[in-house]
N, C-alpha and C positions, 0 to 999 in steps of 0.2 A: 504494500500500500504506500501511497505517496500523499503527504500532507503539504499543502501550500497555504501558508498564512499570508494574507494580502491586506493592504490598506492603501492610502493615497500615495505615500512616498516609499513605503517599504523599509523605512529606516528607524522608526520609533516603535509603534505598537506591534508591528509584525516581528521586528527583531526581538522585542521582549517576549512575545508569545512563543517564538521558536526556542528561545532560551529556557523558558519555563517547560515547554514540551520535552526538551532534551535534558532537563534537570541541571542546566547551567545556572539557573536562577532558582531561588527557593520558592516553593508554593505554599509553605506554612508560615511565612512571615514576610514583611515588607523588605525588599532588598535595600542595601545601603547605597549611598551615592556612588561609591566606588564600584559596586557590583553592577549598577545600572550603566555607568559610563564605560565599564569594561565589557559590556555585551557586544558581541561581534556586529559590526556595521552600524551600531547605534549612533545616530546623528552623523553618519559619514557618507551616505549616498546622495547623489545629485539627481536633478530632473532627467539627465541623460541616461540614468539607470532605470527609468520607468519601463515596465514590461520585461525587465531582466529577471529571470527566475534563478534565485541564488540558493545553492545547496548549503544547508546549515549543519547537517549531521544525520546520524542514524539513531533512532530511539531504542529503548530497551527491548522492543518487540521486533526489531529489524526493519522498521519502516523508515523510509527516507523523508526528511523534513526540509522544506524549502520556504523561502519568502519571496514576495513580489510586490513592487509598487505599481499600482494601476494607473497612477496619474489622474488627469481629469476625465479620462474616458470611462464610460460605463459599458463599453463594448469589449474590453479586454477579456474578462472572465467568460462571458457568453461565447465569444469567439473560440477561446481555448476549450470550452466544454464541447462545442460543435466539432472541433478538430479531434478531440479525444474520442468522441462517439464515432466519428468516421474511422479512426484508427482501430477501434475495438470491433466495430461491425464489419469493416471491409478488409482489415489487414491483420486480424488475429492478435491484436494488442490485448493483453490480459490484465495489466495493472489497474487497480482501482485508485481513484484520485479524489481527495477531499480538498475543496477550496474553503477556507474559513476566513470570513471577512472580519478584520480586527477594527475597522473604523468605529463601530459602536463603543469601543473602549476608550476612544480618544476624548479627552476632556478639554475644557477651555485653556488651561495652563499649557497642555501639550500642543494645542493648536497655535497659541501665541508663540511658544518657544520654538516650534518647528518653523513657523514663518520667519521669525527674527533670525534664527540660526541658519536655516538652509536658504531661504529666499533672499534675505538681506545680507547674509554672510557675517552676521554679528554673533558669533558663537559665544563670546564671553557674556553677552546679555541673554541670549536664547537658552543656553544650557541650563541655568538655574531653574527656569520655567519648566523645561523638559523633565528635569529630575523631580521637581516638586509634583508635577502632573503624573509622572510615572509612578511615584509612590502612592498618590491618591487613587489611581485606577488599578493598582496591582491586583487587588482581589477580583476585580471584574475580568482582568486578563486571565487570571488563573481559572475563573469560572468558565470562560469561553474555551480555553484550552481543554479543560476537563470535559466539557460538553462536546467538543470536537472529537476527542478520543472515543467517548462513549457512543456518539452518533455513528462513528466509523465502524463500530463493531457489528452493526445491523445493516451494513451497506450491501444491497443486492444489485444495484445498478453499477455502471462503470464509473459514474461521477456523482459526487454529492456537493452541492453548493450551500454553505451555511451562511446566512445573512447575519445571524447573531443579534438580531434586534430584540430587545427586552419583550418578553411575553408573546413573541411571534413564532409560530410553528411554521417555518418556511418550506421545509422539505419533509416528505414522509420519513418517519424515523427520528426526526430531530425533536428533542425535548425543548419546550419553551424555557427560556432563561429567566 
């Protein structure tokens, strides 16, 4: 199975989610500033990385974990789902893939910090907002990662797209958050 955590830039909430999934960040406590800033690719990707699927590691069950920044396009994930279905139906591709949207975990502090750090290039100002926001939303990220793993256990289709909006059952087999 392949997990692809995705968000706007792929460098904040998706990076944190992949780190939680791979047990590089704790799930039982709020990570420290150092742990957050030490997360692979955290606040390091640029808009030129939109659409790039980045391998983050292999989890305890042997599943591959990736992240991706979608950018402003709402078509990236549906296009990839279509491609995967073609590969599965016409070319005997067997791997199951879970796309998990991390955007619902992004709070105001992370949005401000990401804009100031990445868009304006003022990391010294944006980073404290990002760290503060990451700490605030950590439990939400952990909940989404846990829901993503649990939803994947019941996957009968080739692809599962989890929108992860609170209270919304977006795909069969997904538990409302």
